[in-house]
N, C-alpha and C positions, 0 to 999 in steps of 0.2 A: 053220616059224613057231615063232619061240621065244617061250615063255611069258610071261606078265606077271612082272615084277621085284616084289620083297616089297614096295618103296617104293610102287607103283602101284596100290592097290590102290584106295585112293581116287580116283586119278584117272579110275582105269577106270570105277566106280560113276558119276561124275560123267558122263561120256560116255554110259551107258547110257540115265541120266535125260534126254538132249538125243532121245534115239533117237525121239521121238512128236513131235519138232516140228526138224529138223533145219536148220541153214542151210545158203545153199550153199556158202559157203566157212567152214572153222576153221582157227583158228591156233595150232597147238602150238606154246608156247614156252617158252624155258629154257636152262639151261645144257649147255653139250656135255659128251656122255659119260653122259647121266644114263637115256637110254632112250627118247627122244624118236620117233625112227624105229620102234623095234620097236612102241611103244605103237599110233602111227598105221598099222603095218601089221595088228596083230590087229583094229584098230579096224573097216578097209578090209576085211578078211577076212570081219570077223562080219556085218558090213552085207550080203556077197554071199552068204553063208552060207545055203543052202534050209531046214535047219532046227538054226540057233545053239541054243545049250542054254539052261538057265535062268536062268544069270548071264550069259549075252551073249556070252560066247565061241563060236569056229566050232565045228562039231561034227568037223570034219578027216575026214569020212568021203563026204562028199557030192561029188558031180563037180564044186560050184564050188569045194569047197575043195582038189580033187586039182588044178584045173587053176591055182588059186591058189597052190598049191605047186609045180607047176612053170614059174612064171612065165608062164601063157600064158593066163589069164584075160581074156578078151574086153571084159570090164566093168572091166577097171582098167588104168590107167598110172601107170608110177613118171616125171616127170622129175628129174631130176640131170644134172650135169656130167659129160663126155665123163671126165674125170680119175677122178670115180670108178668110173665102171661098167668103165674101163681096169683099175682097180685091183683090184677086185671079180672082174674074170676073170681075174684074174693075168697082165694084157698088160704088157709092159715094150718102150718103144720106145727103139733104141739111134740117136741122130741122127735127123734129119728134123723136123717137126711136135709138137710136145709135145700131148697131150690139154689141151681147153681147161678149165681152174677153174672157168668161169661157162656159168650157162644159157642158150644163145642163143635170138633171137627166132625162130629157124625152128623151136625146140623146142615151141615155146610155139601158133606158126602151126601145127605138125602137130596139134595137138589139135583145129581146129575140126572136122573130120568127124565126129570121136567123141565131139565135143559135141552136135552136133547128130542123131547117128543117134539111135535108141531102142536100149533096154538088150536085149543078147542073151537073156539071163534073164528078162528083162520086170520086175525090179527097180531098183537103184541102179546107177549108174555113178560110180565114184571116181577120183580124180587123185589121186595125193603128189606135192607140188612139195619136195625135198630136197636142197641147204638154201633156204629160199626168197632168202635174202639175197645166191643167187647169181647170180640173175635180173639181166642189164644193164639198163639200161635201156628199151630197145626189147621187151626178151623182157617186163617188167615193166609197160610200156605198153601190150603186146599181152592181156597175163592182165588189165588192168584192164578192156578192151574187153570179155571173156568175163565177166566177173562182174558187169559193169554190165547185161549181159542174162542173168542165169540161164536156164539150161534145167533144167524139170523132172527131179527126181532125179539131179541131177548135184550130185556132193559131191566139191569141192577141201578137201585138207589140206596144209596149207603149214605145212610144219617149220622152225623157226629158232631158232639160237642167237643172232642179232642183232635183231630186230625195228626197233631204231629206223635200220636201213640199208633199211627197205620204203617204199616210196611211202606217205606218210598217205593218199591215196586207195583204196590196197589194205587197210592198215589197217582202214579205217572200213567196208568192205566185208564183212569178216569178222569172225565171233564170236571174240572174245581167250579163247585157254584157257592158264591158266599151270600150267607143271610144275615144282614145287620141289625141288631139290635134297635127295636123303635125309638124314637125319640122319647124326652120324660114326657112331654106331654101327650103326644099319641098313647101311652102305655097309662098316664094318670086319667086319661078320657074315657080310655075302652075299660079301666078298673073304674069307673063312678059308675059306668053302664052297668056294671055286674054289679052293683051294690058294696062296694067296699067303699068303708067309713074313712080312712084314712092313706089314700091312695099313693101319695107321695111318699111317705113313711115305709108301706110295703113293698115300693117297689125299689126304694133306697137298700132295704134288709135283704132283697134277693138280686140286688144286681140289675137293677132293672130290667128282669125278665119279666114282661106281665102275668105268664100263665102260671109260673112258678109262685108270684106275688098272691094271685088269684088263689091258688092251691093253699098256701100256709095262712092266707085270711080267713078262709073256710072252714079249716080242720083246726086252725093254731097249732100248727106243729112247728115246734121251736120254740114257742112262744113263752112257756115257763122256764125255758135255760136261760133264754136271750136275758130275762128279766133278772134271774140269780145271777147271770156273769156278770152283765153291766154294773148293778148296783155293787159288787166287789172290785171289778176292775177300775172303778171309776175313782178307787180310792187306795190305789198301789201299795202306800205306807201301812195301810193297814189290814192290807191282803193277808188273809188265813188260808195257805194253798191247800193245807191238807184237808180243813174243814171243809173250805168250798169243793174240792174234787169229791168229796164225801156225799155234799150235797148233790153233786151232780151224775155221780155212778151210774144211777138209773137213766140219765139222760144219753141221747144218742149221741157218740163223740163225733162227727159228724158236723153235727150242728154246733158245737159248743168252738168247734175248729174256724166252720163257716165265719162265726162271729169275732172270733179273736184276729181271723185272717183281716177283717173290713176295719176293726178297731186299730191293726196295725200299719195299716193302710194309710187311713184318718192322719194317725201320729207322723206315718213319715210324709204324708202330701202335708200338712200342717208346718213339720220342719222343713220341708226344702220350700213352698211354695205360698204356705200360708192361709192354706184353705182347705176345707175337707169335703168329703163325698158323701159316705152312708151314714154320718150322724152330725146332721147340721144343728139338730137341735145341743148338740153336746161340743159345738166349736169352740167355745172360749174356754172350755175346761180342755179338751183335746190340745189345741195351741199352747195351755201353760205345761200340761203333762208333757208334748214334746219336748220343750225348751230343756229339760232336764235329763234328754235321753242322748247317748251318743251314739249317731247315725250307723257305725259298722256294727255298732251290738243290735240295734234294729233290725239290721238286714239280715245279722243273723237268727236273731229270734222268727223273722218271716220266712228264712230257710227251712229250720225247724217244722214251722208250722206247715210248711209245702209238703215237707218228708210224710209228718204226720198223718194228713189227709190222704195220703195213698194208703196207709195200712189201718183208716181208721174204721173201714167196716169188718175187720179182725183183729183188733189189738187183742192181745194173750189176758192181757189183767184191765179192763176199762181202768178202774180206779188209779193204779198206777201209771195209766196212761197219761190221765189229766194231772195227775200231781205233779209229774215230770215238766207237762208244758205251764201249768202254773208257777210252778217255782222258775222257771226260765223266763216269766213275764213279770215275775215278781225282781227277778236279777239285773233287771233292765233298768231299773230305778234306785239301785243298793246304792249307787253314788252319791 
């Protein structure tokens, strides 16, 4: 079990304040990459622990804690998409059906017996659903039925990056618990301790989410795409959209879109406020480029990027997908 992150102290204390009268469902919401799932795990383990410490953390020594660490606790369930489970297990399928990115209705229905049985250890039973927005409509409606008829000492911890995608009826049956993105200073200090050489840059590229920044820094994920893309979009007059799409076609579209969204955010911010957020080292160039863009055209392109991100994991033709976006970007500067 991972220890709490430095920026989670207040959130942990707030959770401890709820222990005396826990709801049937807690909705942990916040940006991706700030440690919501780790906080949920820690809270779940502390509720199941036989002898929690004075600060509420699990003792790590009792039978319950040992079961939890071995992923075999009879009073705990984790519900997540098969794709996440396969990634954690290091399984890669060549050919055949890819693991689902959705939480299916069967996964939720399988909880029925768990929800109706008494706790093995006589205390709480805890279900973590992550990410909650991955539930398809049938799964969400099935969970709703369980939440409408709560069982004593059964706690659902719904962890989400996108609460707006959950059913309003589910939201209404959960106690909302917001987790804030850590400050730039706190995130940079933690990344420095983890050995990241340029923490400020790593944070900016991931929207100031420390865990995501660490993951990208360690794996180099998306680094090559960003380098190729940034070199091209800095000079929109010389941008060859077709050639650039060809060089990026083996990249994950979501990385390309993510970078374009951040770049366009800075163009918009420079246009309206004279400041940038994600690419401070490119501030002078971004301010110059923003001066020649129509605000309405930029808003339309940002909407196009938002829609593209929803389809980023299953484009029918990745190359054509990227060509369309890059041609739209170049068109911003056509005037």
